[in-house]
C-alpha positions in Angstrom: 5.1 -6.5 -6.2 7.2 -3.6 -4.9 10.4 -3.4 -2.9 8.2 -2.8 0.2 6.6 -6.3 -0.1 9.2 -8.5 -1.6 10.9 -11.2 0.7 13.4 -9.1 2.9 16.6 -10.3 4.2 18.7 -6.9 5.0 18.0 -5.1 8.0 18.5 -1.5 9.2 18.3 -0.1 12.6 17.8 3.3 13.7 17.6 5.1 17.2 15.1 7.9 17.6 13.3 9.7 20.3 10.3 8.4 22.2 8.1 11.1 20.8 9.4 10.5 17.2 8.5 6.9 17.8 4.8 7.6 19.0 4.3 9.9 16.2 5.3 7.0 13.7 3.3 4.6 15.4 0.2 6.7 15.4 0.8 7.7 11.7 1.3 3.9 10.9 -1.9 3.2 12.7 -4.0 5.8 10.7 -2.7 4.1 7.6 -3.3 0.5 8.6 0.3 -0.3 8.1 3.0 -1.8 10.6 5.5 0.7 11.8 8.2 -1.3 9.7 6.0 -1.0 6.7 5.3 2.4 7.2 8.9 3.6 7.7 9.9 1.3 4.7 7.7 2.9 2.2 8.1 6.2 3.3 11.9 5.9 3.2 11.5 4.1 -0.3 9.4 7.1 -1.6 12.1 9.7 -0.6 15.1 7.6 -1.9 13.2 7.3 -5.2 12.8 11.0 -5.6 16.6 11.6 -4.0 17.9 9.2 -6.9 15.7 10.8 -9.6 16.6 14.1 -8.8 20.6 13.5 -9.1 20.1 11.4 -12.1 17.7 13.6 -14.3 18.2 16.7 -15.8 15.5 18.9 -16.9 16.7 21.8 -19.3 14.6 24.9 -20.9 14.8 25.0 -24.9 17.8 27.4 -24.8 20.0 25.1 -22.3 19.0 21.9 -24.1 20.2 23.3 -27.5 23.5 24.2 -25.8 23.9 20.6 -24.2 23.0 19.0 -27.4 25.2 21.2 -29.7 28.0 20.5 -27.1 27.3 16.7 -27.5 27.4 17.0 -31.3 30.6 19.2 -31.7 33.7 17.1 -32.3 36.0 16.3 -29.3 39.4 18.4 -29.5 42.1 16.7 -27.3 44.6 19.1 -26.2 47.8 18.0 -24.5 46.3 18.4 -20.7 43.3 16.6 -21.8 45.6 13.7 -23.4 47.7 13.7 -20.3 44.9 13.3 -17.9 43.3 10.5 -19.8 46.9 8.7 -19.7 47.2 9.3 -16.2 43.7 8.0 -15.5 44.7 4.9 -17.4 47.6 4.5 -15.1 45.6 4.8 -12.0 42.1 3.1 -12.6 42.1 -0.9 -13.1 38.8 -1.9 -14.9 37.8 -5.4 -13.9 
C-alpha cells in the first residue's frame, strides 16, 4: 500500500478558482479517481521529486573525484572554526 491508500487521519484544505476545480474534476474522472485521490497522488508524486531533488546530488567524474578527495582529506581546525564550533555548542541544545 502506498501513502495515498493508507488509512488517513490528516487533512489539508485549499481554495481554488472554479475553473481550476472543474479541470481537476474532469481529469480525475478520466482517470477513474476521486478528486481527493487524484490531488493526493499528484501532490505525492511532486513531493517525492522535490525531496529527491534536494537530497540527492549528481556529479560528473571530475566533480565526484574532487568531492571524495575533500572527504578523504584530513580536517584542519583553525582558530575561527574552533570558535564557531564552541559557539555552536553553547547555543544548540541536543535532546
